[in-house]
C-alpha positions in Angstrom: -22.6 15.2 22.4 -18.9 15.7 21.9 -18.3 15.2 25.6 -20.2 12.0 25.6 -18.5 10.7 22.4 -15.1 11.8 23.7 -15.6 10.0 27.0 -16.6 6.9 25.1 -13.4 7.0 22.9 -11.2 7.4 26.0 -12.9 4.4 27.6 -12.4 2.3 24.5 -8.7 3.3 24.4 -8.2 2.3 28.0 -10.1 -1.0 27.5 -7.8 -1.8 24.6 -4.4 -1.0 25.9 -4.9 -2.1 29.5 -5.3 -5.7 30.7 -9.0 -6.6 30.6 -8.7 -8.2 34.1 -8.0 -4.7 35.5 -11.4 -3.5 34.4 -14.9 -4.5 35.2 -15.8 -6.3 32.0 -19.4 -6.9 32.9 -20.3 -3.2 32.9 -19.6 -2.8 29.1 -20.5 -5.5 26.5 -18.0 -4.0 24.1 -15.1 -5.3 26.3 -16.5 -8.8 26.3 -15.3 -9.8 22.8 -12.3 -8.8 20.8 -14.3 -8.4 17.6 -16.5 -5.8 19.3 -13.4 -3.7 20.0 -12.2 -4.2 16.4 -15.5 -3.0 15.0 -15.5 0.1 17.2 -11.8 0.7 16.2 -12.8 0.7 12.6 -15.6 3.1 13.2 -13.2 5.4 15.0 -11.1 5.7 11.8 -14.1 6.9 9.7 -13.6 10.5 8.7 -17.1 11.5 9.7 -16.6 10.2 13.2 -13.5 12.2 14.1 -13.4 14.3 17.3 -11.0 17.2 17.9 -7.8 15.8 19.4 -7.4 18.6 21.9 -10.8 17.5 23.3 -9.6 13.9 23.8 -6.4 15.2 25.2 -8.2 17.3 27.8 -10.5 14.4 28.8 -7.6 12.1 29.1 -5.6 14.5 31.3 -8.7 15.0 33.5 -9.3 11.2 33.9 -5.6 10.4 34.4 -3.9 13.5 35.9 -0.8 11.4 36.8 -0.1 10.9 33.1 -0.9 14.5 32.0 1.8 16.1 29.9 0.7 17.1 26.5 -0.3 14.9 23.6 2.6 12.4 24.0 1.0 10.0 26.3 -2.4 10.0 24.6 -0.7 9.6 21.2 1.1 6.5 22.3 -2.1 5.1 23.7 -3.8 5.6 20.4 -0.9 4.1 18.5 -1.0 1.0 20.6 -4.6 0.5 19.5 -4.3 1.4 15.8 -1.0 -0.1 15.0 -2.9 -3.2 13.9 -4.2 -1.2 10.9 -0.7 -0.2 9.8 2.5 -2.0 8.9 5.2 -2.6 11.5 7.6 -0.1 9.9 5.4 2.9 10.2 6.9 6.1 11.5 5.8 6.5 15.1 6.1 10.0 16.6 8.2 9.8 19.8 7.5 13.3 20.9 3.9 13.7 20.0 4.5 15.0 16.5 2.6 18.0 15.2 -0.7 19.3 16.6 -2.9 16.5 15.4 -6.5 17.5 14.4 -7.9 14.0 15.2 -7.1 10.3 15.3 -7.1 9.9 11.6 -4.6 12.7 11.3 -2.4 10.9 13.7 -2.5 7.7 11.6 -1.8 9.7 8.4 1.3 11.2 10.0 2.6 7.7 10.9 2.4 6.4 7.3 4.0 9.5 5.7 7.5 8.8 4.3 10.3 10.7 6.0 11.7 11.7 2.5 10.5 11.8 -1.0 11.7 9.1 -3.5 12.9 12.0 -5.7 15.4 13.1 -3.0 18.9 12.3 -4.0 19.8 11.0 -0.5 16.7 8.8 -0.2 16.3 5.2 -1.1 14.6 5.1 -4.6 12.1 2.5 -5.7 14.1 2.2 -9.0 17.2 0.0 -9.2 20.1 0.2 -11.8 19.1 -3.1 -13.3 15.6 -1.9 -14.1 13.9 -3.6 -11.2 11.1 -1.8 -9.5 11.0 -2.4 -5.7 7.7 -1.7 -3.8 7.2 -2.1 -0.1 5.1 -5.1 0.9 1.4 -4.3 1.5 -1.0 -6.4 3.6 -4.5 -6.0 2.1 -7.6 -6.9 4.2 -10.8 -5.4 5.5 -8.8 -3.1 7.9 -6.6 -1.9 5.0 -9.7 -0.9 3.0 -11.1 1.1 5.8 -7.8 2.9 6.5 -7.0 3.6 2.8 -10.5 4.9 2.0 -10.6 7.3 5.0 -7.0 8.5 4.7 -7.6 9.2 1.0 -10.7 11.1 1.9 -8.8 13.0 4.6 -6.1 14.0 2.1 -8.8 15.3 -0.3 -10.6 17.3 2.5 -7.5 18.8 4.2 -5.6 21.7 2.8 -2.5 20.9 4.9 -2.3 17.1 4.3 0.1 15.8 1.7 -1.5 13.5 -0.9 1.2 10.9 -0.6 -1.2 8.0 0.0 -3.3 9.0 -2.9 -0.2 9.1 -5.1 0.8 5.7 -3.9 -2.6 4.3 -4.4 -2.6 5.7 -7.9 0.7 4.0 -8.7 -0.7 0.7 -7.5 -3.8 1.3 -9.6 -1.5 1.6 -12.7 0.0 -1.8 -11.8 -3.2 -3.6 -11.0 -6.0 -3.9 -13.5 -7.4 -7.4 -13.0 -7.3 -10.3 -10.5 -4.5 -11.8 -12.4 -2.3 -8.8 -11.6 -3.0 -9.2 -7.9 -2.2 -12.9 -8.2 1.2 -12.0 -9.8 2.0 -9.5 -7.0 1.1 -12.1 -4.4 3.4 -14.6 -6.1 6.3 -12.2 -5.5 5.0 -11.3 -2.0 4.4 -7.7 -2.9 0.8 -8.0 -1.8 -0.4 -10.2 1.0 -4.1 -10.6 0.5 -5.8 -11.7 3.7 -9.3 -11.4 2.3 -8.7 -14.2 -0.3 -10.6 -12.5 -3.1 -8.2 -11.1 -5.8 -11.0 -9.6 -7.8 -12.1 -7.6 -4.8 -8.6 -6.2 -4.2 -8.3 -5.2 -7.9 -11.7 -3.5 -7.8 -10.7 -1.7 -4.6 -7.6 -0.1 -6.0 -9.3 0.7 -9.4 -12.0 2.6 -7.6 -10.0 4.2 -4.8 -8.4 7.0 -6.9 -11.4 7.7 -9.1 -12.1 11.4 -9.3 -9.4 12.4 -6.8 -6.9 15.2 -6.9 -3.2 14.5 -6.4 -1.7 17.8 -5.1 1.9 16.4 -4.7 2.3 15.4 -8.3 6.1 15.5 -8.0 6.1 12.8 -5.3 6.5 9.9 -7.7 7.4 11.7 -10.9 10.9 10.1 -11.1 9.4 6.7 -10.7 6.9 7.2 -13.7 9.7 8.8 -15.8 12.2 5.9 -15.2 9.6 3.2 -15.8 8.4 4.8 -19.0 12.0 5.2 -20.2 12.8 1.6 -19.3 9.7 0.2 -21.0 10.3 2.4 -24.1 13.6 0.7 -25.0 13.0 -1.5 -28.1 15.0 -4.5 -26.7 12.8 -4.5 -23.6 9.7 -4.4 -25.8 10.8 -7.4 -27.8 11.8 -9.3 -24.7 8.5 -8.5 -23.0 6.5 -9.7 -26.0 8.6 -12.9 -26.3 8.1 -13.6 -22.6 4.4 -12.8 -22.7 3.5 -14.7 -25.9 5.9 -17.6 -25.9 7.1 -18.3 -22.3 3.7 -18.7 -20.7 4.0 -22.5 -20.1 6.5 -25.2 -20.7 4.8 -26.6 -23.8 5.1 -23.2 -25.5 8.8 -23.1 -24.7 9.3 -26.6 -26.1 7.5 -25.8 -29.4 9.5 -22.6 -29.7 12.8 -24.5 -29.2 11.7 -27.1 -31.7 10.9 -24.4 -34.3 14.3 -22.8 -33.8 16.0 -26.2 -34.1 14.1 -27.0 -37.3 15.0 -23.6 -38.7 18.7 -24.2 -38.0 18.5 -27.5 -39.8 17.0 -25.9 -42.9 19.9 -23.4 -43.1 22.4 -25.9 -44.7 19.7 -27.1 -47.1 19.2 -23.6 -48.3 22.8 -22.4 -48.3 24.4 -25.3 -50.2 22.1 -25.1 -53.3 22.7 -21.3 -53.4 26.4 -21.8 -53.2 26.2 -24.5 -55.9 24.4 -22.1 -58.2 26.9 -19.2 -57.5 30.0 -21.4 -57.7 29.3 -24.4 -59.8 31.7 -27.3 -59.5 34.5 -27.5 -62.0 
């Protein structure tokens, strides 16, 4: 069964990365349409469908002995296929990386950050002016499949770092409702290709439910700095003023009118008091 499934995976990889005209399309209906290959690629990312990478590597070297040379060539072939599930700035291993257990392990390695945000020589999310910078995330059906299975892989593997789970937990703290997703879209932090903000909010709210974050120190400094910034009384007042009175132009106009009316009443209050304290001679 593993030999049959492994041969099928190698055939799909070759069908994806090579020109379709080079292959006999009529022999395999999966090659006829691009959506068929996409559906199969999504299934290949499921944790329960993973095959040992060394098996795939052995089959690839047997089928293409001219390209034999360790995991490097097969790794690059897989990345050419699965790069559509990841952002363009992912870390692609140029020398094969570690000994990957399976395809999902390879994808997990590519999204891991090179350094922790806590490192002094790394680029922090937190800026001196209190602005929190988050990398842009494209959310769609492919992202849901990738996040769910990578999170499951982090929970099942003793070696895997739980960086993705920690990141998803941070996003869960930011997103509670569809309005939060809409706000993040307005600032282009999230690009929602599915079009349903409620579905995106529900996805992140449920993704980290009952999960274990082993690398708790990964984003500790981010939480600490945000809580410190939000705990300053001036920031609390400004946030309340912005939330309650700066929602729409009419509220701002009414607030300005109230302030102006209050300023006008000051002389009417001060002069009678002064006249009482210092009566005219």
